[in-house]
ZAMIMAR-510226 format. One line per 10 residues: number of its first residue (from 1); their letters; for each residue z, x, y of N, C-alpha, C. Coordinates in Angstrom, 1 decimal. Last residue first. Example, Ala and Ser with C-alpha at 12.3 -4.5 7.8 and 13.67 -1.06 7.14 Angstrom:
! residues 2
2	SA	7.1,12.8,-2.2,7.1,13.7,-1.1,7.9,12.9,0.0 ~ 7.8,13.2,-5.7,7.8,12.3,-4.5,7.8,13.2,-3.3
END
This chain:
! residues 259
259	GLGFTPASDK	17.9,68.0,53.9,17.8,68.2,52.6,18.4,69.6,52.2 ~ 18.2,67.7,56.5,19.3,67.4,56.0,19.3,67.6,54.6 ~ 15.8,68.3,58.3,16.9,69.3,57.9,17.7,69.0,57.1 ~ 14.5,65.9,57.7,15.1,66.3,59.0,16.1,67.4,58.9 ~ 13.3,64.7,55.8,14.5,65.1,55.7,15.4,65.4,56.8 ~ 10.5,62.2,55.0,10.9,63.4,56.0,12.7,63.5,55.9 ~ 9.2,61.1,51.9,9.9,61.1,53.2,10.9,62.0,53.6 ~ 8.3,62.0,49.6,7.5,62.4,50.7,8.1,62.0,51.9 ~ 10.1,61.2,47.7,10.2,62.4,47.9,9.6,63.2,49.5 ~ 9.8,58.4,47.8,11.1,59.2,48.1,10.9,60.7,48.4
249	IEQSCAQKIS	7.1,58.2,47.3,7.8,57.6,48.6,9.1,58.4,48.8 ~ 7.5,59.1,44.4,6.8,59.8,45.4,7.1,59.6,46.8 ~ 9.1,57.0,43.5,9.7,58.3,43.8,8.8,59.1,44.8 ~ 7.6,54.8,43.9,8.9,54.9,44.5,9.6,56.2,44.9 ~ 5.8,55.4,41.9,5.5,55.2,43.3,6.8,55.5,44.4 ~ 7.4,55.4,39.7,6.4,57.0,39.9,6.2,56.7,41.7 ~ 7.8,53.0,39.3,8.7,53.8,39.5,8.4,55.2,40.2 ~ 5.4,51.9,39.2,6.0,51.2,40.4,7.1,52.3,40.5 ~ 4.6,53.1,36.5,3.6,53.6,38.0,4.4,53.2,39.0 ~ 6.0,51.7,35.2,6.3,53.2,35.0,5.8,53.7,36.4
239	DLRARADALQ	5.3,49.2,35.2,6.9,49.4,35.8,7.0,50.7,36.1 ~ 2.8,49.3,34.2,2.9,49.0,35.6,4.9,49.6,36.2 ~ 3.3,49.9,31.5,2.8,50.7,32.5,2.8,50.5,33.7 ~ 4.3,47.0,31.0,5.3,48.6,30.9,4.5,49.6,31.4 ~ 2.4,45.9,31.3,3.5,45.4,32.1,4.4,46.8,32.3 ~ 0.6,46.6,29.5,0.0,46.5,31.0,1.3,46.6,32.0 ~ 2.1,46.0,27.1,1.4,47.4,27.4,1.5,47.5,29.0 ~ 2.2,43.1,27.6,3.3,43.9,27.5,3.1,45.1,27.5 ~ -0.8,42.5,27.6,0.3,42.1,28.9,1.6,43.2,28.7 ~ -1.2,43.2,25.1,-2.0,44.0,26.2,-1.2,43.5,27.5
229	AECSSQEIDM	0.2,41.6,23.4,0.2,42.9,23.3,-0.4,43.7,24.2 ~ -0.9,39.2,24.2,0.7,39.4,24.7,1.1,41.1,24.5 ~ -3.5,39.2,23.4,-3.3,39.0,24.9,-1.8,39.5,25.3 ~ -3.4,39.1,20.6,-3.9,40.4,21.2,-3.5,40.6,22.7 ~ -2.4,36.6,20.4,-1.3,38.1,19.9,-1.9,39.4,20.6 ~ -4.2,35.4,21.0,-2.8,35.1,22.1,-2.3,36.6,21.6 ~ -6.2,35.6,19.3,-6.2,36.0,20.5,-4.9,36.2,21.6 ~ -4.9,34.9,17.1,-5.3,36.3,17.2,-5.4,36.4,18.5 ~ -4.7,32.2,17.8,-3.5,32.6,17.5,-3.8,34.3,17.5 ~ -7.3,31.4,18.1,-6.5,31.4,19.2,-5.1,32.0,19.1
219	ETEEASLPLL	-8.3,31.8,15.7,-9.0,32.4,16.5,-8.0,32.6,17.5 ~ -6.7,29.6,14.4,-6.5,31.1,14.0,-7.1,31.8,14.9 ~ -7.7,27.3,15.6,-6.4,27.5,15.7,-5.7,29.2,15.5 ~ -10.4,27.6,14.7,-10.5,27.3,16.1,-8.7,28.1,16.3 ~ -10.0,26.9,11.9,-10.6,28.1,12.2,-10.3,28.3,14.0 ~ -8.8,24.2,12.5,-7.9,25.2,11.8,-8.4,26.8,12.5 ~ -11.0,23.1,13.4,-9.9,23.2,14.4,-9.1,24.0,13.5 ~ -12.9,23.0,11.2,-13.5,23.8,12.2,-12.1,23.8,13.4 ~ -11.3,21.6,9.1,-11.7,23.1,9.2,-11.6,23.8,10.6 ~ -10.6,19.3,9.7,-9.6,20.3,9.9,-10.0,21.3,10.0
209	AANQEEELQA	-12.8,17.6,8.3,-12.6,17.4,9.9,-11.3,18.7,10.5 ~ -12.5,18.6,5.8,-13.9,18.8,6.5,-13.3,18.7,8.3 ~ -10.2,17.6,5.1,-9.9,19.0,5.3,-11.4,19.5,6.1 ~ -10.9,14.9,5.4,-9.8,15.4,6.4,-9.6,16.7,6.1 ~ -12.6,14.8,3.4,-12.9,14.2,4.8,-11.9,14.7,5.6 ~ -10.7,15.1,1.2,-12.0,16.1,1.4,-12.4,16.1,2.6 ~ -9.2,12.6,1.3,-8.6,14.2,1.7,-9.7,15.0,2.0 ~ -10.8,10.9,0.9,-10.4,10.8,2.1,-10.1,12.5,2.2 ~ -11.0,11.4,-1.9,-12.4,11.4,-0.9,-11.9,11.6,0.3 ~ -8.7,10.7,-2.7,-9.1,12.4,-3.1,-10.7,12.7,-2.0
199	KYAEVWISVN	-8.3,8.0,-2.1,-7.5,9.4,-1.5,-8.2,10.4,-1.7 ~ -10.4,7.3,-4.4,-10.3,6.8,-2.6,-9.4,7.8,-1.8 ~ -9.1,8.4,-6.4,-10.8,8.9,-6.2,-10.6,8.4,-4.8 ~ -7.0,6.6,-6.6,-6.9,8.2,-6.4,-8.2,8.8,-6.0 ~ -7.7,3.8,-6.5,-6.7,4.7,-5.1,-7.3,5.7,-5.2 ~ -8.9,3.3,-8.9,-10.2,3.9,-7.8,-9.2,4.5,-6.4 ~ -6.9,3.7,-10.7,-7.9,5.1,-10.8,-8.7,5.1,-9.2 ~ -5.6,1.9,-9.6,-4.7,3.0,-9.4,-5.6,4.3,-9.7 ~ -7.5,-0.2,-10.8,-7.0,0.3,-9.1,-6.6,1.4,-8.8 ~ -6.9,-0.1,-13.5,-8.3,0.5,-12.7,-8.1,0.5,-11.4
189	SEYQSSMQQA	-4.1,-1.2,-13.5,-4.8,0.4,-13.9,-6.0,0.8,-13.2 ~ -4.7,-3.5,-12.8,-4.1,-2.4,-11.9,-4.1,-1.0,-12.2 ~ -6.0,-4.3,-14.8,-6.7,-4.3,-13.6,-5.8,-3.4,-12.8 ~ -4.2,-4.2,-17.0,-5.4,-3.3,-16.8,-6.2,-3.2,-15.4 ~ -2.7,-5.8,-16.0,-1.9,-4.4,-15.9,-3.1,-3.8,-16.2 ~ -3.8,-8.1,-15.6,-3.4,-7.9,-14.7,-2.9,-6.4,-14.9 ~ -4.1,-8.7,-18.7,-5.3,-8.0,-17.9,-4.9,-8.1,-16.6 ~ -1.6,-8.7,-19.7,-2.3,-7.8,-20.3,-3.8,-7.3,-19.4 ~ -0.8,-11.0,-18.1,-0.1,-9.9,-18.2,-1.2,-8.7,-18.6 ~ -2.7,-12.9,-19.4,-2.8,-12.9,-18.0,-2.2,-11.6,-18.0
179	YFQAQSQQQQ	-1.8,-12.7,-22.1,-2.8,-12.5,-22.0,-3.4,-12.2,-20.7 ~ 1.0,-14.0,-21.9,0.7,-12.5,-22.4,-0.8,-11.9,-22.0 ~ 0.1,-16.4,-21.0,0.8,-15.5,-20.1,0.7,-14.2,-20.4 ~ -1.3,-17.4,-23.3,-1.9,-17.1,-22.1,-1.2,-16.2,-20.9 ~ 0.6,-17.5,-25.1,-0.5,-16.5,-25.4,-1.1,-16.1,-24.1 ~ 2.3,-19.5,-24.1,3.1,-18.0,-24.0,1.8,-17.1,-24.2 ~ 0.7,-21.5,-23.9,1.0,-21.0,-22.8,1.4,-19.7,-22.8 ~ 0.5,-21.8,-26.9,-0.8,-21.4,-26.3,-0.2,-20.7,-24.5 ~ 3.3,-23.0,-26.9,3.1,-21.8,-27.5,1.6,-21.3,-26.7 ~ 2.8,-25.5,-25.4,3.6,-24.4,-24.7,3.5,-22.9,-25.7
169	AMQMAQMFAT	0.9,-26.8,-27.1,0.4,-26.3,-25.5,1.4,-24.9,-25.1 ~ 2.6,-27.5,-29.1,1.3,-26.5,-29.2,1.0,-26.2,-28.1 ~ 4.4,-29.2,-27.7,4.6,-27.7,-28.4,3.8,-26.7,-28.8 ~ 2.9,-31.2,-27.2,3.7,-30.3,-26.2,3.7,-28.9,-26.5 ~ 1.7,-32.3,-29.4,0.7,-31.4,-28.5,1.6,-30.8,-27.5 ~ 4.1,-33.0,-30.5,3.2,-31.8,-31.1,2.6,-31.0,-30.3 ~ 4.9,-35.1,-28.6,5.4,-33.7,-28.6,5.1,-32.6,-28.9 ~ 2.4,-36.7,-29.4,3.0,-36.5,-28.1,3.7,-34.9,-28.0 ~ 3.0,-37.2,-31.9,1.6,-36.7,-31.7,2.1,-36.1,-30.1 ~ 5.6,-38.6,-31.6,5.4,-37.6,-32.4,4.2,-36.7,-31.7
159	VTAKDYNGNG	4.5,-40.7,-30.2,5.8,-39.9,-30.0,5.5,-38.6,-30.3 ~ 3.3,-41.8,-32.3,2.3,-41.7,-30.8,3.3,-40.8,-30.3 ~ 4.9,-42.5,-34.5,3.5,-41.4,-34.3,3.1,-41.1,-33.1 ~ 6.6,-44.3,-32.9,7.3,-42.9,-33.6,5.9,-42.3,-33.7 ~ 5.2,-46.3,-30.7,5.9,-46.1,-32.0,6.1,-44.5,-32.2 ~ 6.8,-46.7,-27.3,5.8,-46.6,-28.3,6.2,-46.4,-29.7 ~ 8.2,-48.4,-24.8,8.1,-48.8,-26.5,6.9,-48.4,-27.7 ~ 7.6,-47.5,-22.5,6.5,-47.9,-23.2,6.5,-48.8,-24.6 ~ 10.3,-46.1,-22.2,9.7,-47.4,-21.6,8.7,-48.0,-22.0 ~ 11.1,-44.8,-25.5,10.5,-44.8,-23.8,10.6,-46.2,-23.6
149	YKGTGKNDEG	9.8,-46.2,-29.0,10.5,-45.1,-27.5,9.9,-45.2,-26.5 ~ 11.1,-48.0,-31.6,10.3,-48.0,-30.2,10.8,-46.9,-29.2 ~ 12.8,-48.1,-33.6,11.6,-47.6,-34.0,10.7,-47.5,-32.7 ~ 15.6,-48.7,-33.0,14.7,-50.0,-33.1,13.0,-49.5,-33.3 ~ 18.6,-48.0,-34.0,17.3,-47.3,-33.5,16.3,-48.5,-33.8 ~ 21.4,-49.8,-33.4,20.5,-48.8,-34.5,19.3,-48.8,-33.4 ~ 23.2,-51.6,-32.1,23.3,-50.0,-32.0,22.5,-49.3,-32.7 ~ 22.1,-54.3,-32.2,22.8,-53.9,-33.0,23.4,-52.1,-33.3 ~ 20.5,-54.3,-30.1,21.6,-54.6,-29.9,23.1,-54.4,-31.3 ~ 18.8,-50.8,-30.2,19.0,-52.3,-30.2,20.5,-52.8,-30.0
139	INERLGTTMY	17.7,-48.1,-28.6,19.0,-48.6,-29.1,18.9,-50.1,-29.0 ~ 14.7,-46.2,-28.4,15.4,-47.3,-27.8,16.6,-47.8,-29.0 ~ 14.6,-42.7,-28.7,14.4,-44.2,-29.4,15.4,-45.0,-28.9 ~ 13.2,-40.9,-25.5,14.5,-41.1,-26.5,14.0,-42.6,-27.4 ~ 11.6,-39.9,-23.8,11.1,-40.7,-24.7,11.6,-40.7,-26.0 ~ 12.7,-39.1,-21.7,12.9,-37.9,-22.7,12.3,-38.7,-23.9 ~ 12.8,-40.6,-19.1,13.5,-40.9,-20.4,13.5,-40.0,-21.5 ~ 11.2,-39.3,-17.3,12.1,-40.0,-16.9,13.6,-40.3,-18.2 ~ 9.0,-37.5,-18.5,10.1,-37.1,-17.4,11.2,-37.8,-17.1 ~ 8.3,-39.5,-20.3,8.7,-38.2,-20.6,9.6,-37.7,-19.7
129	DTMMEQYQQQ	6.7,-41.3,-18.3,7.9,-41.7,-19.5,9.1,-40.2,-19.7 ~ 4.8,-39.7,-17.8,6.0,-40.1,-16.7,7.0,-40.3,-17.3 ~ 3.6,-39.5,-19.9,4.2,-38.1,-19.4,5.0,-38.5,-18.1 ~ 2.5,-42.0,-20.2,3.6,-41.1,-21.5,3.9,-40.4,-21.0 ~ 0.8,-42.2,-17.9,2.1,-43.0,-18.3,2.9,-42.4,-19.4 ~ -1.3,-40.3,-18.6,-0.2,-40.3,-17.3,1.0,-41.2,-17.6 ~ -1.8,-41.3,-20.9,-1.5,-40.3,-21.2,-0.4,-39.9,-20.1 ~ -3.1,-43.7,-20.1,-2.2,-43.8,-21.5,-1.1,-42.6,-21.3 ~ -5.2,-42.9,-18.8,-3.9,-43.5,-18.1,-2.7,-43.5,-19.1 ~ -6.5,-41.1,-20.3,-6.0,-40.5,-18.9,-4.8,-41.3,-18.7
119	NFAPITDKGI	-6.2,-42.5,-23.9,-6.9,-42.2,-22.6,-6.5,-41.7,-21.4 ~ -5.7,-40.9,-26.9,-5.0,-41.1,-25.7,-6.3,-41.2,-24.6 ~ -7.0,-42.0,-29.8,-6.6,-40.9,-29.3,-6.4,-41.6,-27.8 ~ -4.9,-43.9,-32.2,-6.0,-43.5,-31.5,-6.0,-42.8,-30.7 ~ -3.6,-42.7,-35.1,-3.4,-43.3,-34.0,-4.6,-42.9,-33.1 ~ -2.5,-42.3,-38.4,-3.3,-42.8,-37.9,-3.5,-43.4,-36.2 ~ 0.0,-41.2,-40.9,-0.4,-42.2,-39.7,-1.7,-42.0,-39.1 ~ 0.9,-39.2,-42.2,-0.1,-40.5,-43.0,-0.2,-41.4,-42.0 ~ 0.4,-36.8,-39.9,1.1,-37.0,-41.3,0.1,-38.3,-42.0 ~ -1.5,-38.1,-37.7,0.0,-37.4,-38.1,0.8,-37.9,-39.0
109	TIDKGGNALM	-4.6,-37.9,-36.2,-3.7,-38.0,-37.8,-2.3,-37.5,-37.5 ~ -6.3,-39.6,-33.9,-5.3,-38.4,-34.0,-4.3,-38.8,-35.5 ~ -9.9,-40.7,-33.2,-8.5,-40.5,-33.9,-7.6,-39.5,-34.1 ~ -11.8,-39.0,-30.7,-11.4,-39.4,-32.3,-10.1,-40.0,-32.4 ~ -12.0,-38.1,-27.9,-12.1,-39.6,-28.6,-12.2,-39.9,-30.0 ~ -11.5,-35.8,-28.0,-13.1,-36.0,-28.1,-13.1,-37.2,-28.4 ~ -8.6,-35.6,-27.9,-8.9,-35.4,-29.4,-10.5,-35.5,-29.3 ~ -6.7,-36.1,-26.1,-7.9,-37.0,-25.6,-8.5,-37.0,-27.6 ~ -4.8,-34.4,-27.1,-4.8,-35.7,-27.6,-5.9,-36.4,-27.0 ~ -5.9,-32.2,-26.2,-5.4,-32.3,-27.5,-5.3,-33.8,-28.0
99	SAMQNAVFTT	-6.1,-32.5,-23.1,-7.2,-32.4,-24.2,-7.0,-32.5,-25.4 ~ -3.4,-33.1,-22.4,-4.4,-33.7,-22.3,-5.8,-33.9,-23.2 ~ -2.3,-30.2,-23.2,-2.1,-31.6,-23.7,-3.1,-32.6,-23.9 ~ -3.5,-28.9,-21.2,-3.9,-28.5,-22.5,-3.5,-29.8,-23.4 ~ -2.5,-29.6,-19.0,-3.8,-29.9,-19.2,-4.1,-29.8,-20.6 ~ 0.4,-29.1,-19.4,-0.1,-30.7,-19.2,-1.7,-30.5,-19.3 ~ 0.5,-26.4,-19.3,0.8,-27.1,-20.6,0.2,-28.8,-20.6 ~ -0.7,-26.1,-16.6,-1.0,-25.0,-18.2,-0.8,-26.2,-19.2 ~ 1.1,-27.0,-15.2,-0.1,-27.5,-14.9,-0.8,-27.2,-16.2 ~ 4.2,-27.0,-17.1,3.2,-26.7,-16.0,2.3,-27.4,-16.3
89	IGSFGATPNF	7.1,-29.5,-16.9,6.4,-28.4,-17.4,5.3,-28.2,-16.7 ~ 10.6,-30.0,-17.2,9.7,-29.7,-16.2,8.6,-29.1,-17.2 ~ 13.3,-30.7,-18.6,12.0,-31.3,-18.9,10.4,-31.0,-17.9 ~ 15.2,-29.1,-17.4,14.1,-28.4,-18.4,12.8,-29.1,-18.8 ~ 14.4,-29.4,-13.6,15.0,-29.3,-14.9,14.2,-29.1,-16.2 ~ 12.9,-29.8,-11.4,12.7,-31.1,-12.2,13.8,-30.7,-13.3 ~ 13.2,-28.2,-10.0,14.0,-28.3,-9.7,14.0,-29.9,-10.6 ~ 11.0,-26.5,-9.9,12.1,-25.9,-10.5,13.4,-26.8,-10.5 ~ 7.8,-28.2,-11.3,9.2,-28.3,-10.0,10.2,-27.7,-10.6 ~ 4.6,-28.2,-11.9,6.0,-27.8,-12.3,6.5,-27.5,-11.3
79	MQNQMGLGMS	1.9,-28.5,-11.3,3.0,-29.6,-11.2,4.1,-29.3,-11.7 ~ -0.2,-26.6,-8.7,1.0,-26.4,-9.9,2.2,-27.1,-9.7 ~ -2.2,-25.8,-7.2,-2.0,-27.3,-8.2,-1.0,-27.2,-8.8 ~ -1.1,-22.8,-7.0,-2.1,-23.5,-7.2,-2.2,-25.0,-7.9 ~ 0.7,-20.9,-8.5,1.1,-22.1,-7.6,0.1,-22.9,-6.9 ~ -0.3,-20.6,-12.0,-0.1,-20.1,-10.8,0.4,-21.2,-9.7 ~ -1.4,-21.8,-14.1,0.0,-20.9,-14.6,0.1,-20.9,-13.4 ~ -4.1,-22.2,-14.7,-2.7,-23.4,-14.6,-1.6,-23.0,-14.4 ~ -6.0,-20.5,-14.6,-5.3,-21.1,-16.0,-4.4,-22.0,-15.9 ~ -6.4,-20.2,-12.2,-7.4,-20.6,-12.9,-7.2,-20.9,-14.1
69	NLMQNKFQSA	-3.8,-19.0,-11.3,-4.3,-20.2,-11.1,-5.2,-21.0,-11.4 ~ -3.9,-16.6,-12.5,-2.7,-17.8,-12.8,-3.3,-19.0,-12.6 ~ -5.8,-15.4,-11.1,-6.3,-15.5,-12.9,-5.3,-16.6,-13.4 ~ -5.0,-15.5,-8.5,-6.5,-15.9,-8.8,-6.6,-16.0,-10.7 ~ -2.8,-13.7,-8.8,-3.0,-14.9,-8.6,-4.0,-15.5,-8.8 ~ -4.1,-11.0,-10.0,-3.0,-11.7,-10.5,-3.1,-13.3,-10.1 ~ -5.6,-10.7,-7.7,-6.6,-10.8,-8.9,-5.4,-11.6,-9.8 ~ -4.2,-10.4,-5.4,-5.0,-11.3,-5.4,-5.5,-11.6,-6.9 ~ -2.3,-8.2,-6.5,-1.8,-9.2,-6.7,-2.9,-10.4,-6.1 ~ -4.6,-6.0,-6.1,-3.8,-6.4,-7.5,-3.1,-7.8,-7.6
59	FLSAQKEVQT	-5.4,-6.0,-3.6,-6.3,-6.5,-4.7,-5.3,-7.0,-5.9 ~ -2.8,-5.6,-2.4,-3.3,-6.7,-2.1,-4.3,-6.9,-3.4 ~ -3.0,-2.7,-3.4,-1.4,-3.6,-3.7,-1.9,-5.0,-3.8 ~ -4.8,-1.9,-1.9,-4.8,-1.8,-3.6,-3.6,-2.8,-4.1 ~ -3.9,-2.1,0.6,-5.0,-2.7,0.2,-5.4,-2.9,-1.5 ~ -2.2,0.3,0.6,-1.6,-1.6,0.7,-2.9,-2.6,0.2 ~ -3.5,2.3,-0.2,-2.5,1.8,-1.0,-2.1,0.3,-0.7 ~ -5.1,2.3,2.1,-6.1,2.3,0.7,-5.0,1.9,0.0 ~ -3.3,2.5,4.1,-4.2,1.2,3.9,-4.8,1.3,3.0 ~ -2.4,5.3,3.6,-1.6,4.4,3.3,-2.2,2.8,3.6
49	MKSSYMKQVK	-4.6,6.4,4.1,-4.0,6.6,2.9,-3.2,5.5,2.7 ~ -5.1,6.1,6.9,-6.1,5.2,6.1,-5.8,5.7,4.8 ~ -2.4,7.4,8.0,-3.0,5.7,7.9,-4.0,5.2,7.0 ~ -3.6,10.3,7.3,-2.6,9.5,6.7,-2.4,8.2,6.9 ~ -5.9,9.8,9.0,-6.0,10.2,7.4,-5.2,9.5,7.0 ~ -4.4,10.2,11.6,-5.8,9.5,11.1,-5.7,9.2,9.7 ~ -2.7,12.4,11.1,-2.2,10.8,11.4,-3.3,10.2,11.0 ~ -4.6,14.6,11.6,-3.7,14.1,10.1,-3.2,12.8,10.3 ~ -5.9,14.2,13.8,-6.8,13.6,12.8,-5.7,13.7,11.2 ~ -3.5,14.6,15.2,-4.2,13.2,15.8,-5.4,13.1,14.2
39	EINKTIREKR	-2.9,17.5,14.9,-2.1,16.3,14.6,-2.6,15.0,14.3 ~ -5.4,18.5,15.8,-5.1,18.4,14.3,-3.9,17.6,13.9 ~ -4.9,17.9,18.4,-6.2,17.4,18.2,-5.9,17.4,16.4 ~ -2.9,19.5,19.5,-2.7,18.1,19.4,-3.9,17.2,18.3 ~ -3.4,21.5,18.5,-2.9,21.2,17.8,-2.6,19.6,17.7 ~ -5.6,21.8,20.5,-6.2,22.0,19.1,-5.0,21.7,18.3 ~ -4.0,22.0,22.7,-4.9,20.9,22.6,-5.4,20.8,21.2 ~ -2.4,24.1,22.7,-1.5,22.9,22.7,-3.0,21.6,22.3 ~ -4.4,26.1,22.8,-4.0,25.8,21.3,-3.3,24.3,21.5 ~ -4.6,25.6,25.4,-6.2,25.5,24.8,-5.4,25.0,23.3
29	SALQTQRLTL	-2.7,26.7,26.7,-3.1,24.8,27.1,-4.0,24.9,25.9 ~ -2.3,29.1,25.9,-1.3,28.4,25.1,-2.3,26.6,25.7 ~ -4.8,30.4,27.1,-5.0,29.8,25.7,-3.6,29.3,25.1 ~ -3.9,30.2,29.9,-5.2,29.1,29.2,-5.2,29.0,27.8 ~ -1.7,32.1,30.0,-1.8,30.2,30.2,-2.7,29.5,29.6 ~ -3.4,34.1,29.4,-2.2,33.6,28.3,-2.2,32.0,28.5 ~ -4.7,34.3,31.8,-5.5,34.3,29.9,-4.5,33.4,29.0 ~ -2.9,35.1,33.3,-3.9,33.8,33.4,-4.3,33.3,32.0 ~ -2.1,37.3,32.4,-1.2,36.1,32.4,-1.6,35.0,32.4 ~ -4.2,39.1,32.6,-3.6,38.3,31.3,-2.5,37.6,31.3
19	KNVKRQLRMK	-4.6,38.7,35.6,-5.4,38.2,34.8,-5.0,37.9,33.0 ~ -2.0,39.9,36.1,-2.2,38.8,36.9,-3.3,38.3,35.7 ~ -2.4,42.6,34.8,-1.0,41.8,34.4,-1.3,40.4,35.0 ~ -4.5,43.5,36.2,-4.8,43.3,35.2,-3.9,42.4,34.4 ~ -3.6,43.8,38.9,-4.8,42.9,38.9,-4.7,42.4,37.1 ~ -1.7,45.6,38.3,-1.3,44.5,38.8,-2.2,43.7,38.5 ~ -3.3,47.9,37.8,-2.6,47.4,36.4,-1.9,46.3,37.1 ~ -4.6,48.1,40.2,-5.4,47.6,38.7,-4.3,47.5,37.9 ~ -2.2,49.0,41.7,-3.0,47.8,42.1,-4.0,47.4,40.9 ~ -2.0,51.3,40.6,-0.8,50.4,40.4,-1.3,48.9,40.9
9	EHLLLLFAM	-3.6,53.0,40.8,-3.5,52.5,39.6,-2.5,51.5,39.3 ~ -3.3,53.2,43.6,-4.7,52.5,43.0,-4.6,51.9,41.8 ~ -1.1,54.6,43.7,-1.1,53.0,44.3,-2.1,52.6,44.0 ~ -1.6,57.0,42.6,-0.6,56.3,42.0,-0.9,54.6,42.6 ~ -3.5,57.8,44.3,-3.9,57.8,42.8,-3.0,56.5,42.3 ~ -1.6,58.2,46.5,-3.2,57.4,46.6,-3.6,56.7,45.4 ~ -0.4,60.2,45.4,0.2,59.0,45.8,-0.7,57.7,45.8 ~ -1.7,62.3,45.5,-1.4,61.6,44.0,-0.5,60.3,44.6 ~ -2.5,62.5,48.1,-3.5,62.1,47.0,-2.8,61.8,45.8
END
């Protein structure tokens, strides 16, 4: 009778061990899926945050380029060529000079001299001359200055007006560059604030997406721990019952007078 009870308990514990082992496998598989889903969400939001930073960098560079181009300081329609040497000027300087020398069609006063306002053709010809000759004074056969400058034989007052306009335009260019730098820095600062706000929003969304997964993961951890504890107890009891059954079989075996 005792043996039958032990055998019954052994079978019951074996079924329990099998059931808990199966449950442990199922929990491990489910936990793996949850972990992968958590990792997937984290990667997705990490990618979004990286894209926000790249987008912010693009915004900043686009803003700066658009501003420089609109002022004649950027690469768009830029007449300055780094290989032109020191005499090369930017589109900004050229435009400012053209406006100054046109002077609204009014005569230009240079000291005691008065010269007519430049027209577009005269300005372009003189600019080309400046790029090639530097508008230097021509030297006569007597090795003395002729009072005429460049290939166009401009007088001193005209050359002075041209060079003063260039100097003023270059000063304005420095001011424009400083202004552009200030505006770009301010824009970058605003973009940085926007990035931080956007990333905070993404972080909030990520936490909301991870919350149910984290809760489920915690639930799985608790159930796994419980399952492991129950399985360890069931296996220990099963081993004990197996030993008891073996001893019962040994004790009930006939000895044929040898005991």
